[in-house]
mmCIF file as gemmi writes it, N, C-alpha and C atoms, coordinates in Angstrom:
data_model
loop_
_atom_site.group_PDB
_atom_site.id
_atom_site.type_symbol
_atom_site.label_atom_id
_atom_site.label_alt_id
_atom_site.label_comp_id
_atom_site.label_asym_id
_atom_site.label_entity_id
_atom_site.label_seq_id
_atom_site.pdbx_PDB_ins_code
_atom_site.Cartn_x
_atom_site.Cartn_y
_atom_site.Cartn_z
_atom_site.occupancy
_atom_site.B_iso_or_equiv
_atom_site.pdbx_formal_charge
_atom_site.auth_seq_id
_atom_site.auth_asym_id
_atom_site.pdbx_PDB_model_num
ATOM 1 N N . UNK Axp A 1 ? -24.006 -21.429 -11.777 1 0 ? 1 A 1
ATOM 2 C CA . UNK Axp A 1 ? -23.254 -19.932 -12.41 1 0 ? 1 A 1
ATOM 3 C C . UNK Axp A 1 ? -22.574 -19.023 -10.795 1 0 ? 1 A 1
ATOM 4 N N . UNK Axp A 2 ? -21.585 -19.419 -10.584 1 0 ? 2 A 1
ATOM 5 C CA . UNK Axp A 2 ? -21.143 -18.014 -9.238 1 0 ? 2 A 1
ATOM 6 C C . UNK Axp A 2 ? -19.977 -17.444 -9.583 1 0 ? 2 A 1
ATOM 7 N N . UNK Axp A 3 ? -20.165 -16.172 -9.008 1 0 ? 3 A 1
ATOM 8 C CA . UNK Axp A 3 ? -19.024 -15.433 -8.99 1 0 ? 3 A 1
ATOM 9 C C . UNK Axp A 3 ? -18.51 -14.427 -7.755 1 0 ? 3 A 1
ATOM 10 N N . UNK Axp A 4 ? -17.209 -15.117 -7.705 1 0 ? 4 A 1
ATOM 11 C CA . UNK Axp A 4 ? -16.71 -14.454 -5.673 1 0 ? 4 A 1
ATOM 12 C C . UNK Axp A 4 ? -15.885 -13.343 -5.96 1 0 ? 4 A 1
ATOM 13 N N . UNK Axp A 5 ? -15.849 -12.725 -5.26 1 0 ? 5 A 1
ATOM 14 C CA . UNK Axp A 5 ? -14.494 -11.579 -4.826 1 0 ? 5 A 1
ATOM 15 C C . UNK Axp A 5 ? -13.832 -11.842 -4.096 1 0 ? 5 A 1
ATOM 16 N N . UNK Axp A 6 ? -12.238 -12.307 -4.308 1 0 ? 6 A 1
ATOM 17 C CA . UNK Axp A 6 ? -11.788 -12.428 -3.886 1 0 ? 6 A 1
ATOM 18 C C . UNK Axp A 6 ? -9.892 -10.847 -3.684 1 0 ? 6 A 1
ATOM 19 N N . UNK Axp A 7 ? -9.924 -10.245 -2.01 1 0 ? 7 A 1
ATOM 20 C CA . UNK Axp A 7 ? -9.527 -9.666 -2.418 1 0 ? 7 A 1
ATOM 21 C C . UNK Axp A 7 ? -7.966 -10.196 -2.329 1 0 ? 7 A 1
ATOM 22 N N . UNK Axp A 8 ? -6.52 -8.964 -3.146 1 0 ? 8 A 1
ATOM 23 C CA . UNK Axp A 8 ? -5.661 -10.151 -3.084 1 0 ? 8 A 1
ATOM 24 C C . UNK Axp A 8 ? -4.276 -9.081 -3.276 1 0 ? 8 A 1
ATOM 25 N N . UNK Axp A 9 ? -5.069 -8.208 -2.902 1 0 ? 9 A 1
ATOM 26 C CA . UNK Axp A 9 ? -4.215 -6.649 -1.944 1 0 ? 9 A 1
ATOM 27 C C . UNK Axp A 9 ? -3.045 -7.371 -0.721 1 0 ? 9 A 1
ATOM 28 N N . UNK Axp A 10 ? -1.788 -7.655 -0.741 1 0 ? 10 A 1
ATOM 29 C CA . UNK Axp A 10 ? -1.359 -7.746 0.079 1 0 ? 10 A 1
ATOM 30 C C . UNK Axp A 10 ? -0.676 -9.45 -0.171 1 0 ? 10 A 1
ATOM 31 N N . UNK Axp A 11 ? -0.982 -10.261 -0.749 1 0 ? 11 A 1
ATOM 32 C CA . UNK Axp A 11 ? -1.63 -11.866 -0.913 1 0 ? 11 A 1
ATOM 33 C C . UNK Axp A 11 ? -0.624 -12.405 -1.058 1 0 ? 11 A 1
ATOM 34 N N . UNK Axp A 12 ? 0.727 -13.428 -1.486 1 0 ? 12 A 1
ATOM 35 C CA . UNK Axp A 12 ? 1.124 -13.557 -2.506 1 0 ? 12 A 1
ATOM 36 C C . UNK Axp A 12 ? 0.538 -14.916 -2.695 1 0 ? 12 A 1
ATOM 37 N N . UNK Axp A 13 ? 1.286 -15.686 -4.273 1 0 ? 13 A 1
ATOM 38 C CA . UNK Axp A 13 ? 0.177 -16.012 -4.66 1 0 ? 13 A 1
ATOM 39 C C . UNK Axp A 13 ? -0.702 -17.704 -4.009 1 0 ? 13 A 1
ATOM 40 N N . UNK Axp A 14 ? 0.409 -17.897 -2.79 1 0 ? 14 A 1
ATOM 41 C CA . UNK Axp A 14 ? 0.11 -19.089 -2.462 1 0 ? 14 A 1
ATOM 42 C C . UNK Axp A 14 ? -1.128 -18.968 -1.93 1 0 ? 14 A 1
ATOM 43 N N . UNK Axp A 15 ? -1.418 -17.698 -1.647 1 0 ? 15 A 1
ATOM 44 C CA . UNK Axp A 15 ? -2.092 -17.237 -0.69 1 0 ? 15 A 1
ATOM 45 C C . UNK Axp A 15 ? -3.709 -17.255 -1.545 1 0 ? 15 A 1
ATOM 46 N N . UNK Axp A 16 ? -3.371 -16.53 -1.791 1 0 ? 16 A 1
ATOM 47 C CA . UNK Axp A 16 ? -4.154 -16.369 -3.457 1 0 ? 16 A 1
ATOM 48 C C . UNK Axp A 16 ? -5.138 -17.598 -3.789 1 0 ? 16 A 1
ATOM 49 N N . UNK Axp A 17 ? -4.031 -18.715 -3.884 1 0 ? 17 A 1
ATOM 50 C CA . UNK Axp A 17 ? -4.62 -20.532 -4.064 1 0 ? 17 A 1
ATOM 51 C C . UNK Axp A 17 ? -5.405 -20.815 -3.095 1 0 ? 17 A 1
ATOM 52 N N . UNK Axp A 18 ? -4.747 -20.617 -1.333 1 0 ? 18 A 1
ATOM 53 C CA . UNK Axp A 18 ? -5.363 -21.561 -0.76 1 0 ? 18 A 1
ATOM 54 C C . UNK Axp A 18 ? -6.663 -21.222 -0.229 1 0 ? 18 A 1
ATOM 55 N N . UNK Axp A 19 ? -6.671 -19.222 -1.1 1 0 ? 19 A 1
ATOM 56 C CA . UNK Axp A 19 ? -8.258 -18.727 -0.691 1 0 ? 19 A 1
ATOM 57 C C . UNK Axp A 19 ? -9.211 -19.437 -2.058 1 0 ? 19 A 1
ATOM 58 N N . UNK Axp A 20 ? -9.052 -19.456 -2.748 1 0 ? 20 A 1
ATOM 59 C CA . UNK Axp A 20 ? -9.512 -19.831 -4.302 1 0 ? 20 A 1
ATOM 60 C C . UNK Axp A 20 ? -9.833 -20.807 -4.358 1 0 ? 20 A 1
ATOM 61 N N . UNK Axp A 21 ? -8.993 -22.246 -3.757 1 0 ? 21 A 1
ATOM 62 C CA . UNK Axp A 21 ? -8.968 -23.783 -4.159 1 0 ? 21 A 1
ATOM 63 C C . UNK Axp A 21 ? -10.144 -24.328 -3.024 1 0 ? 21 A 1
ATOM 64 N N . UNK Axp A 22 ? -9.829 -23.051 -1.201 1 0 ? 22 A 1
ATOM 65 C CA . UNK Axp A 22 ? -11.225 -22.923 -0.531 1 0 ? 22 A 1
ATOM 66 C C . UNK Axp A 22 ? -12.297 -22.708 -0.616 1 0 ? 22 A 1
ATOM 67 N N . UNK Axp A 23 ? -12.8 -21.321 -1.86 1 0 ? 23 A 1
ATOM 68 C CA . UNK Axp A 23 ? -14.053 -21.383 -1.418 1 0 ? 23 A 1
ATOM 69 C C . UNK Axp A 23 ? -14.066 -22.518 -3.527 1 0 ? 23 A 1
ATOM 70 N N . UNK Axp A 24 ? -13.559 -23.032 -3.987 1 0 ? 24 A 1
ATOM 71 C CA . UNK Axp A 24 ? -13.741 -23.64 -5.539 1 0 ? 24 A 1
ATOM 72 C C . UNK Axp A 24 ? -14.308 -25.23 -4.506 1 0 ? 24 A 1
ATOM 73 N N . UNK Axp A 25 ? -13.869 -25.594 -3.301 1 0 ? 25 A 1
ATOM 74 C CA . UNK Axp A 25 ? -13.501 -26.639 -2.37 1 0 ? 25 A 1
ATOM 75 C C . UNK Axp A 25 ? -15.178 -26.399 -1.752 1 0 ? 25 A 1
ATOM 76 N N . UNK Axp A 26 ? -15.626 -25.463 -1.537 1 0 ? 26 A 1
ATOM 77 C CA . UNK Axp A 26 ? -17.038 -25.21 -0.697 1 0 ? 26 A 1
ATOM 78 C C . UNK Axp A 26 ? -16.882 -24.967 1.147 1 0 ? 26 A 1
ATOM 79 N N . UNK Axp A 27 ? -15.377 -24.572 1.73 1 0 ? 27 A 1
ATOM 80 C CA . UNK Axp A 27 ? -14.883 -24.153 2.437 1 0 ? 27 A 1
ATOM 81 C C . UNK Axp A 27 ? -15.175 -22.85 2.92 1 0 ? 27 A 1
ATOM 82 N N . UNK Axp A 28 ? -14.556 -21.807 1.417 1 0 ? 28 A 1
ATOM 83 C CA . UNK Axp A 28 ? -14.182 -20.059 1.496 1 0 ? 28 A 1
ATOM 84 C C . UNK Axp A 28 ? -15.072 -20.226 1.859 1 0 ? 28 A 1
ATOM 85 N N . UNK Axp A 29 ? -15.529 -18.459 1.508 1 0 ? 29 A 1
ATOM 86 C CA . UNK Axp A 29 ? -16.557 -17.796 1.049 1 0 ? 29 A 1
ATOM 87 C C . UNK Axp A 29 ? -15.811 -16.686 0.129 1 0 ? 29 A 1
ATOM 88 N N . UNK Axp A 30 ? -16.334 -15.34 -0.189 1 0 ? 30 A 1
ATOM 89 C CA . UNK Axp A 30 ? -16.562 -15.044 -0.326 1 0 ? 30 A 1
ATOM 90 C C . UNK Axp A 30 ? -15.892 -13.573 -0.418 1 0 ? 30 A 1
ATOM 91 N N . UNK Axp A 31 ? -15.349 -12.511 -0.285 1 0 ? 31 A 1
ATOM 92 C CA . UNK Axp A 31 ? -14.465 -11.813 0.695 1 0 ? 31 A 1
ATOM 93 C C . UNK Axp A 31 ? -15.255 -10.347 -0.748 1 0 ? 31 A 1
ATOM 94 N N . UNK Axp A 32 ? -15.3 -9.08 0.454 1 0 ? 32 A 1
ATOM 95 C CA . UNK Axp A 32 ? -16.13 -7.533 0.232 1 0 ? 32 A 1
ATOM 96 C C . UNK Axp A 32 ? -14.92 -6.799 -0.195 1 0 ? 32 A 1
ATOM 97 N N . UNK Axp A 33 ? -14.971 -6.417 -1.282 1 0 ? 33 A 1
ATOM 98 C CA . UNK Axp A 33 ? -14.354 -5.619 -1.302 1 0 ? 33 A 1
ATOM 99 C C . UNK Axp A 33 ? -15.006 -4.644 -1.644 1 0 ? 33 A 1
ATOM 100 N N . UNK Axp A 34 ? -13.761 -3.795 -0.345 1 0 ? 34 A 1
ATOM 101 C CA . UNK Axp A 34 ? -15.54 -1.833 -1.035 1 0 ? 34 A 1
ATOM 102 C C . UNK Axp A 34 ? -14.319 -0.617 -1.983 1 0 ? 34 A 1
ATOM 103 N N . UNK Axp A 35 ? -14.062 -1.153 -3.223 1 0 ? 35 A 1
ATOM 104 C CA . UNK Axp A 35 ? -13.548 -0.327 -4.094 1 0 ? 35 A 1
ATOM 105 C C . UNK Axp A 35 ? -13.845 1.145 -4.209 1 0 ? 35 A 1
ATOM 106 N N . UNK Axp A 36 ? -14.643 1.157 -4.322 1 0 ? 36 A 1
ATOM 107 C CA . UNK Axp A 36 ? -14.61 2.986 -4.048 1 0 ? 36 A 1
ATOM 108 C C . UNK Axp A 36 ? -13.922 3.781 -2.593 1 0 ? 36 A 1
ATOM 109 N N . UNK Axp A 37 ? -13.859 2.732 -2.152 1 0 ? 37 A 1
ATOM 110 C CA . UNK Axp A 37 ? -13.278 3.365 0.088 1 0 ? 37 A 1
ATOM 111 C C . UNK Axp A 37 ? -11.716 3.685 -0.66 1 0 ? 37 A 1
ATOM 112 N N . UNK Axp A 38 ? -11.552 2.083 -1.449 1 0 ? 38 A 1
ATOM 113 C CA . UNK Axp A 38 ? -10.02 2.017 -1.585 1 0 ? 38 A 1
ATOM 114 C C . UNK Axp A 38 ? -9.473 2.985 -2.032 1 0 ? 38 A 1
ATOM 115 N N . UNK Axp A 39 ? -10.595 3.033 -3.761 1 0 ? 39 A 1
ATOM 116 C CA . UNK Axp A 39 ? -9.83 4.697 -4.559 1 0 ? 39 A 1
ATOM 117 C C . UNK Axp A 39 ? -9.704 6.023 -4.032 1 0 ? 39 A 1
ATOM 118 N N . UNK Axp A 40 ? -10.987 5.928 -3.203 1 0 ? 40 A 1
ATOM 119 C CA . UNK Axp A 40 ? -10.71 7.349 -2.458 1 0 ? 40 A 1
ATOM 120 C C . UNK Axp A 40 ? -9.466 7.65 -1.572 1 0 ? 40 A 1
ATOM 121 N N . UNK Axp A 41 ? -9.422 6.098 -1.075 1 0 ? 41 A 1
ATOM 122 C CA . UNK Axp A 41 ? -7.669 6.726 0.276 1 0 ? 41 A 1
ATOM 123 C C . UNK Axp A 41 ? -7.148 7.11 -0.523 1 0 ? 41 A 1
ATOM 124 N N . UNK Axp A 42 ? -6.752 6.364 -1.298 1 0 ? 42 A 1
ATOM 125 C CA . UNK Axp A 42 ? -5.536 6.37 -2.928 1 0 ? 42 A 1
ATOM 126 C C . UNK Axp A 42 ? -5.995 7.652 -2.802 1 0 ? 42 A 1
ATOM 127 N N . UNK Axp A 43 ? -7.251 9.226 -3.328 1 0 ? 43 A 1
ATOM 128 C CA . UNK Axp A 43 ? -7.262 10.285 -3.916 1 0 ? 43 A 1
ATOM 129 C C . UNK Axp A 43 ? -7.124 10.064 -5.222 1 0 ? 43 A 1
ATOM 130 N N . UNK Axp A 44 ? -7.285 8.572 -5.476 1 0 ? 44 A 1
ATOM 131 C CA . UNK Axp A 44 ? -7.1 8.052 -7.119 1 0 ? 44 A 1
ATOM 132 C C . UNK Axp A 44 ? -8.604 8.414 -7.697 1 0 ? 44 A 1
ATOM 133 N N . UNK Axp A 45 ? -9.671 9.253 -7.851 1 0 ? 45 A 1
ATOM 134 C CA . UNK Axp A 45 ? -10.763 9.074 -8.124 1 0 ? 45 A 1
ATOM 135 C C . UNK Axp A 45 ? -10.598 9.66 -9.993 1 0 ? 45 A 1
ATOM 136 N N . UNK Axp A 46 ? -9.688 10.331 -9.724 1 0 ? 46 A 1
ATOM 137 C CA . UNK Axp A 46 ? -9.708 11.171 -11.19 1 0 ? 46 A 1
ATOM 138 C C . UNK Axp A 46 ? -9.325 10.107 -12.125 1 0 ? 46 A 1
ATOM 139 N N . UNK Axp A 47 ? -8.665 9.418 -12.082 1 0 ? 47 A 1
ATOM 140 C CA . UNK Axp A 47 ? -7.857 8.353 -12.507 1 0 ? 47 A 1
ATOM 141 C C . UNK Axp A 47 ? -9.173 7.504 -13.488 1 0 ? 47 A 1
ATOM 142 N N . UNK Axp A 48 ? -10.328 7.433 -11.949 1 0 ? 48 A 1
ATOM 143 C CA . UNK Axp A 48 ? -11.506 6.34 -13.051 1 0 ? 48 A 1
ATOM 144 C C . UNK Axp A 48 ? -13.077 7.242 -13.018 1 0 ? 48 A 1
ATOM 145 N N . UNK Axp A 49 ? -13.155 9.107 -12.811 1 0 ? 49 A 1
ATOM 146 C CA . UNK Axp A 49 ? -14.238 9.638 -13.2 1 0 ? 49 A 1
ATOM 147 C C . UNK Axp A 49 ? -14.239 11.051 -13.143 1 0 ? 49 A 1
ATOM 148 N N . UNK Axp A 50 ? -14.42 10.59 -13.96 1 0 ? 50 A 1
ATOM 149 C CA . UNK Axp A 50 ? -14.059 12.412 -15.57 1 0 ? 50 A 1
ATOM 150 C C . UNK Axp A 50 ? -14.238 13.03 -14.81 1 0 ? 50 A 1
ATOM 151 N N . UNK Axp A 51 ? -14.621 14.242 -15.027 1 0 ? 51 A 1
ATOM 152 C CA . UNK Axp A 51 ? -14.984 16.002 -14.516 1 0 ? 51 A 1
ATOM 153 C C . UNK Axp A 51 ? -15.815 15.826 -15.013 1 0 ? 51 A 1
C-alpha cells in the first residue's frame, strides 16, 4: 500500500489524470505540497486552527 500526494491546484482534469496515470505506471512521483504554508499565505489559519 502506498500513498501519493498530487497537487491539483490550477490543473484541469486531464492534467491530473495524466499525473495519476504516470504514478500508477511507475513513471511518476509523489508531489509535495506545503499545505500549512499555502493556508498561511491565504491568511486562512483561523479556518483550521481555533483561538
